[in-house]
MIMARLUM-986707 format. One record per residue (C-alpha): residue number from 0; residue in one letter; chain; y, z, x. Coordinates in steps of 0.001 Angstrom, whole numbers, plus 524288, in hexadecimal, padded with zeros to 5 digits. Layout:
<pts>
PT/pos/code/unit/v/w/u
PT/NUM/a/A/Y/Z/X
...
</pts>
This chain:
<pts>
PT/pos/code/unit/v/w/u
PT/0/x/A/1BFCC/9DD89/BE2D5
PT/1/x/A/1BFAE/9E851/BECFE
PT/2/x/A/1C10E/9F618/BE7DA
PT/3/x/A/1CB59/9F9BA/BF1FC
PT/4/x/A/1D5D2/9EFCC/BEE3C
PT/5/x/A/1E368/9F455/BE9F2
PT/6/x/A/1E078/9EFA1/BDC1E
PT/7/x/A/1D420/9F7C6/BDB48
PT/8/x/A/1DB3E/A038E/BE0C9
PT/9/x/A/1E5B8/A0298/BD647
PT/10/x/A/1DBE0/A003F/BCB5A
PT/11/x/A/1D356/A0BB2/BCEFB
PT/12/x/A/1DE73/A1519/BD1EC
PT/13/x/A/1DBA8/A15C2/BE05F
PT/14/x/A/1E9BC/A148A/BE4A0
PT/15/x/A/1F3AC/A1F40/BE669
PT/16/x/A/201F0/A1EDA/BE299
PT/17/x/A/20AA9/A1E6B/BEEA7
PT/18/x/A/210B4/A2BA3/BF1B2
PT/19/x/A/21D06/A25B4/BF751
PT/20/x/A/227A0/A1F67/BEF43
PT/21/x/A/22C08/A2202/BE14C
PT/22/x/A/223DF/A2A28/BD820
PT/23/x/A/21A25/A216F/BD0CD
PT/24/x/A/21EF7/A1DB4/BC346
PT/25/x/A/2141F/A1437/BBF7B
PT/26/x/A/2055B/A1404/BBED7
PT/27/x/A/1FBA8/A08FD/BC082
PT/28/x/A/1F850/A0A8F/BB205
PT/29/x/A/20689/A0895/BAE1D
PT/30/x/A/2079D/9FCCD/BB6FB
PT/31/x/A/1FB11/9F6F3/BB1A3
PT/32/x/A/1FFBC/9F8B3/BA39B
PT/33/x/A/20C5B/9F1AF/BA6EE
PT/34/x/A/204A6/9E674/BACDD
PT/35/x/A/1FC27/9E5EC/BA0BC
PT/36/x/A/20827/9E4A7/B981A
PT/37/x/A/20CD3/9D934/BA033
PT/38/x/A/1FF89/9D288/BA017
PT/39/x/A/1FD9F/9D4BE/B917E
PT/40/x/A/20ABA/9CE68/B8ED6
PT/41/x/A/20AE6/9C332/B9891
PT/42/x/A/1FD9E/9C217/B9F06
PT/43/x/A/1F84E/9C5EA/BAC36
PT/44/x/A/2009B/9BBD0/BB342
PT/45/x/A/20CCF/9C361/BAF50
PT/46/x/A/20855/9CFB4/BB63F
PT/47/x/A/20FCD/9D177/BC2EA
PT/48/x/A/21440/9DD8A/BC9FF
PT/49/x/A/22237/9DA05/BC697
PT/50/x/A/21F5B/9D82B/BB81C
PT/51/x/A/217DC/9E4E5/BB71E
PT/52/x/A/222A5/9EC0B/BBE64
PT/53/x/A/22C85/9E6D9/BB496
PT/54/x/A/223C4/9EB5D/BA97C
PT/55/x/A/2240C/9F90E/BAF3C
PT/56/x/A/23263/9F8EC/BB2D1
PT/57/x/A/22FF3/9FAE8/BC158
PT/58/x/A/2312A/9F2AB/BCD83
PT/59/x/A/225DE/9EA5D/BD240
PT/60/x/A/22553/9F235/BDEBE
PT/61/x/A/22330/9FE91/BD6C3
PT/62/x/A/21643/9F914/BD1C7
PT/63/x/A/210E6/9F738/BDF62
PT/64/x/A/21035/A05F4/BE103
PT/65/x/A/2053F/A05BA/BD6E5
PT/66/x/A/1FF81/9F7F9/BD6B2
PT/67/x/A/1FE63/9EF8D/BE306
PT/68/x/A/1FFBB/9E269/BDC1D
PT/69/x/A/1FC4F/9D9A5/BD0B5
PT/70/x/A/1EDA3/9D9A3/BD349
PT/71/x/A/1ED59/9E84B/BD1ED
PT/72/x/A/1F697/9E798/BC655
PT/73/x/A/1EDCA/9DE4F/BBEC0
PT/74/x/A/1E1BB/9E64B/BC22F
PT/75/x/A/1E830/9F286/BBCDD
PT/76/x/A/1ECE4/9EB7D/BB0AA
PT/77/x/A/1DF58/9E63E/BAE09
PT/78/x/A/1D898/9F349/BAF60
PT/79/x/A/1E296/9FA15/BA6B9
PT/80/x/A/1E292/9EF38/B9C7B
PT/81/x/A/1D3CB/9EEE1/B9B86
PT/82/x/A/1D3E3/9FD99/B9AF9
PT/83/x/A/1C887/A06DF/B99C5
PT/84/x/A/1BC80/A01EA/B929C
PT/85/x/A/1B905/A069B/B8501
PT/86/x/A/1B003/A1235/B83AB
PT/87/x/A/1A40B/A0AE7/B7EE9
PT/88/x/A/199B4/A1596/B7EC4
PT/89/x/A/1945C/A18B4/B7146
PT/90/x/A/1903D/A2611/B6C5D
PT/91/x/A/181C2/A27FC/B690D
PT/92/x/A/17E02/A2D6B/B5BCB
PT/93/x/A/176DF/A3A67/B5A26
PT/94/x/A/169D6/A33F0/B5CE6
PT/95/x/A/16F05/A2ED0/B69C7
PT/96/x/A/16FB2/A20A1/B6546
PT/97/x/A/17B0D/A17E6/B6896
PT/98/x/A/18169/A113D/B5CCA
PT/99/x/A/181F7/A0282/B5B89
PT/100/x/A/17598/9FE52/B62A3
PT/101/x/A/1747C/9FE37/B717B
PT/102/x/A/17E96/A0798/B76D8
PT/103/x/A/183A8/9FDFD/B80E5
PT/104/x/A/1867C/9F2E1/B7771
PT/105/x/A/191C0/9F882/B6F51
PT/106/x/A/19791/9FDBE/B7BEA
PT/107/x/A/19816/9F024/B81D6
PT/108/x/A/19D05/9EA38/B7525
PT/109/x/A/1A86A/9F3B6/B755E
PT/110/x/A/1AA79/9F151/B83D7
PT/111/x/A/1ABB1/9E297/B8247
PT/112/x/A/1B43E/9E35F/B7631
PT/113/x/A/1BDAC/9ECD8/B7C81
PT/114/x/A/1BE6A/9E48F/B88CA
PT/115/x/A/1C234/9D8F9/B8062
PT/116/x/A/1CCE6/9E10F/B7A24
PT/117/x/A/1D26A/9E4CE/B877A
PT/118/x/A/1D2B3/9D6B9/B8C2E
PT/119/x/A/1D8A8/9D252/B7F43
PT/120/x/A/1E381/9DC53/B80CF
PT/121/x/A/1E62C/9D7E3/B8ED5
PT/122/x/A/1E1D6/9C990/B905B
PT/123/x/A/1E778/9C8C2/B9E11
PT/124/x/A/1DCC5/9D238/BA25E
PT/125/x/A/1D30E/9C708/BA0DE
PT/126/x/A/1D9FF/9BFEF/BABD8
PT/127/x/A/1DB64/9CC47/BB3E7
PT/128/x/A/1CCD1/9CF6A/BB3B9
PT/129/x/A/1C781/9C311/BBA0E
PT/130/x/A/1C229/9C1DB/BC7DD
PT/131/x/A/1C247/9CB54/BD331
PT/132/x/A/1CC27/9D5EE/BD02C
PT/133/x/A/1CE71/9E486/BD074
PT/134/x/A/1C6AB/9EBBF/BC606
PT/135/x/A/1CB9B/9F878/BC077
PT/136/x/A/1C4F1/A047D/BBAF4
PT/137/x/A/1C6AE/A0073/BACD1
PT/138/x/A/1BF4B/9F3CB/BAEFC
PT/139/x/A/1B462/9FB2A/BB5C5
PT/140/x/A/1B431/A04B0/BAA55
PT/141/x/A/1B183/9F94D/BA11F
PT/142/x/A/1A5EF/9F584/BA988
PT/143/x/A/1A18C/A03B5/BA97E
PT/144/x/A/1A0D6/A0347/B9A9F
PT/145/x/A/1974D/9F7E0/B9AF4
PT/146/x/A/18F12/9FE40/BA577
PT/147/x/A/18EC9/A0B03/B9DDC
PT/148/x/A/18B20/A042A/B912C
PT/149/x/A/17F9E/9FD49/B97A6
PT/150/x/A/17B7F/A087A/BA08C
PT/151/x/A/16FE9/A0C5D/B981A
PT/152/x/A/16AC3/9FE7B/B96A2
PT/153/x/A/16107/9F7CB/B9FB6
PT/154/x/A/16B65/9EE78/BA4D5
PT/155/x/A/16DBE/9EE63/BB363
PT/156/x/A/17ADB/9F022/BB9CD
PT/157/x/A/17D41/9E1A3/BBBDE
PT/158/x/A/179B5/9DEDC/BADB4
PT/159/x/A/182E2/9E976/BA8F3
PT/160/x/A/18E1F/9E38D/BB09A
PT/161/x/A/18A7D/9D612/BAB7B
PT/162/x/A/18B4E/9DB22/B9D84
PT/163/x/A/19925/9DFCB/BA055
PT/164/x/A/19C90/9D2A8/BA666
PT/165/x/A/196ED/9CAF3/B9AFB
PT/166/x/A/19E00/9D30F/B90BF
PT/167/x/A/1AAF5/9D2BF/B97F0
PT/168/x/A/1A967/9C40C/B99BC
PT/169/x/A/1A7E8/9C226/B8B16
PT/170/x/A/1B39B/9CADF/B8885
PT/171/x/A/1BC0C/9C3D1/B9271
PT/172/x/A/1B885/9B656/B8D51
PT/173/x/A/1BC38/9B993/B7F53
PT/174/x/A/1C866/9C100/B8390
PT/175/x/A/1CCF1/9B571/B8BC8
PT/176/x/A/1CB76/9AC41/B804B
PT/177/x/A/1D28E/9B5A4/B7752
PT/178/x/A/1DDB8/9B6F5/B8120
PT/179/x/A/1DEBE/9A82E/B827B
PT/180/x/A/1DFA9/9A617/B73D1
PT/181/x/A/1E920/9B141/B71A0
PT/182/x/A/1EA7F/9B4D9/B6353
PT/183/x/A/1E176/9A9D3/B5F27
PT/184/x/A/1D2E2/9ABB3/B5D73
PT/185/x/A/1CB82/9A531/B68C5
PT/186/x/A/1BF7B/9A253/B609C
PT/187/x/A/1C6C6/99D6B/B54BF
PT/188/x/A/1CFA2/9950E/B5D4E
PT/189/x/A/1C3DA/98F19/B640A
PT/190/x/A/1BD2A/98C5A/B5720
PT/191/x/A/1C96F/985DB/B51F4
PT/192/x/A/1CABA/97D8A/B5E2D
PT/193/x/A/1BC89/9794E/B5DD9
PT/194/x/A/1BD66/9765F/B4F67
PT/195/x/A/1C90A/96D63/B51A1
PT/196/x/A/1C283/966BA/B5D33
PT/197/x/A/1B5C6/9642C/B5604
PT/198/x/A/1BBBD/95FF8/B492C
PT/199/x/A/1B922/951BD/B4CA5
PT/200/x/A/1ADE3/953B2/B563B
PT/201/x/A/1A3ED/95B53/B4E52
PT/202/x/A/19929/9518F/B514B
PT/203/x/A/19B95/952AD/B5FEA
PT/204/x/A/19A3B/9617A/B600A
PT/205/x/A/19190/964B4/B545C
PT/206/x/A/18CA5/971E6/B5951
PT/207/x/A/19A4B/97712/B5C0C
PT/208/x/A/19F08/971C6/B4F12
PT/209/x/A/19400/978B9/B47FC
PT/210/x/A/196F8/9856F/B4F21
PT/211/x/A/1A55C/98477/B4B97
PT/212/x/A/1A1F0/98250/B3D66
PT/213/x/A/19A8B/98F21/B3D9E
PT/214/x/A/1A603/9975A/B428B
PT/215/x/A/1AD3D/9989D/B35AD
PT/216/x/A/1B2CB/9A63C/B345E
PT/217/x/A/1AEA7/9AA14/B421E
PT/218/x/A/1B725/9B438/B48B1
PT/219/x/A/1B969/9B686/B571A
PT/220/x/A/1ACC3/9BC29/B5C14
PT/221/x/A/1AB34/9B732/B69F8
PT/222/x/A/1AD71/9C489/B7012
PT/223/x/A/1A3ED/9CC3E/B67B2
PT/224/x/A/199F7/9C137/B6748
PT/225/x/A/199A7/9C06E/B760E
PT/226/x/A/198F3/9CF2E/B77C7
PT/227/x/A/18DD7/9D094/B6E0E
PT/228/x/A/185C6/9C571/B73C3
PT/229/x/A/18773/9CACA/B8183
PT/230/x/A/1832D/9D838/B7D0E
PT/231/x/A/177B2/9D23A/B75B1
PT/232/x/A/1733F/9CCC3/B82B1
PT/233/x/A/1751A/9D9CD/B8985
PT/234/x/A/16D8F/9E0BA/B7ECC
PT/235/x/A/1626A/9D6F7/B7FDC
PT/236/x/A/161E7/9D8BC/B8E94
PT/237/x/A/16189/9E782/B8D1C
PT/238/x/A/156D4/9E6DF/B82CC
PT/239/x/A/14E56/9DE82/B8BA3
PT/240/x/A/14EAC/9E851/B96BE
</pts>
């Protein structure tokens, strides 16, 4: 999306409050927080200029002084809901060594885990961050964390961005499943469903049946398993350079 669109101008603070008319009583942050409350309660589809105006106790026309429309509203909500990334840098010991193995790995583990937490807190943001759309400074800051973590490795720029894409893809996939299942455990629900389906068809699917039999006591681990295996691959690639 072009960098000079109204949405990008609002996201990056490149607009000015009109001098004419009543004195401003709102801010884009306040408006975004109101939109987030609506989306958290009733989903992204419930977010309209009218609904957000009601949440703030103002008229719909009052919002247009700050936000041009719903596209810009959702972009602002998304950037505020995702928020700033975690500070992932670790402190070296007195000998100058980073704790926990390669310095970049624990940073990316934290990065992915915290991203999952943000999407879990605001599931509607999964829908809002698909396709061509305005991207705000907080989202770019998350990408900056990955680039900074891998800056001292032999990975090229394209590979660094691909690492970010792969990790965020894993996070999004697990978060989407968690949101779909609600309070239920996605993995445990799937295991229960498969177990019921295969109760009378064990001979037809022997490998799956055997795998299911070996899951006793297993806890939800799809997120961490995926993160660790992705980072194993990154670490192997780095070591081969």
